[in-house]
N, C-alpha and C positions, 0 to 999 in steps of 0.2 A: 322331583323333590317337592314339598310342598311350601304352601306360601308363610307358611311362621317362617321368622327372623333366625338367624343364628342363633341367635341367644335365647330364644323359645326353646328349640331343638334340643341345644345342650341339658335343659332344666331349671335356665335362670339361674338368678344368684346362690343361693346354697347348692347349687350341685357344680357350676362354676369353683366354687369355694371348697368342695370336696376337690375336685381336680385340683385347685394350687395346691391342697395341704397334701396329695401324694405325688403331686411333680418336686415339690421344696423338699418332701422328705428323701427324692430318689435322688435330686440333687446334692442336696447334705453328707449322702451316705458316697457318693463319688469326688475322688481323691484329688479328679481332674480340676475341678470348677469347686469344692467347696472354700474354699481361700475365700473368694468372693465376696463372700457373707460371714468370715469371722467376726466382725465386729458391726454385725447386723440385727437390727430387733426383727426378729422373724415372723411376733406374733402382727407388727405394722406392715414389714414387707409384704404377707402371705394374703390380708386386708388389701393393702396396696396395687400388688399384685392381682386378685379378684375383682377390682376395681375394673384398671387395665383391658383384662380380657374381658372383661362383659363390654366396656366400652367399643373393642373392635371388634366384636361378637354382637354389635347392635341393640345392645341392651339399653336400657334409660340411666344406666349409670352416666353418669360422667366424669371421666378419666380429666384429675384437674392437677395431676401433679406434672413433675416437672418434663422436656421434652425429653426424646431418648438419648439424644446427644448429649446433652446435659447431664442426666442422670448418670450416664456409662461415661462419661468423659476422667481421664485418667484412671480408667480401669484397668488398662492393657488387656479386655477381652481379645482373644485371636481365634480364625475363622473356626477351628477348629472345637474350641470350649463353644464358641455361637453353635456349631453344630451338636455337639455335645447333648446340651442345655435342651436344642431343638427336639432332640431325639427322647429327652425325659418329659418335656412337654407330652408327645406322641404317645408317649408308653402310656402315662398317667391318662390321656382320652382313653386310650383301648381298655385300658383297667377300667372304667364305666362304661363302656361299650358304645362310644359314644363311633357311632359309624364312618364308613373309609373319608365319602365325601364330606360329615361334616371335619374330623381331623386333618382334614386336605384345606379346608377353607381356614380353619382356626393356625395352620403351620404358613398357609400361603400369607396372613393376615401378618403373623409374624415377620414375617420373613420379609416384608416390605420394612421393616426398620432395622436390618443388616449393615447396612453403611452407618446408619449412627449406634450403631453399639457396638461394631467389631473396629478394633482401632489395628490390630497388629494380626499379622499371618506368620 
């Protein structure tokens, strides 16, 4: 692997934003999880998620939103739903030819938040 950060290897904010758009297109087409976004301003959500992924990938964007626990409190997200959403993220990364190691790194970073997001099994 090279000396570039994961953020740089992903292509920076613009490329991460494109992945986020693909990701949410997939999520919103999935009846298992789309209901969590029915009353969400998706333009703001996509921008928020781009900042979040940029931050966890080591980019200069600082994530300044609620903690994961606060942001997902009361949503009743199950482990199965978390897995479905993670799969959509992996598929979106693959759509943009992100290599396996970098996809695994992104998913590992997201997995660290599982306990803060999942409320039910």
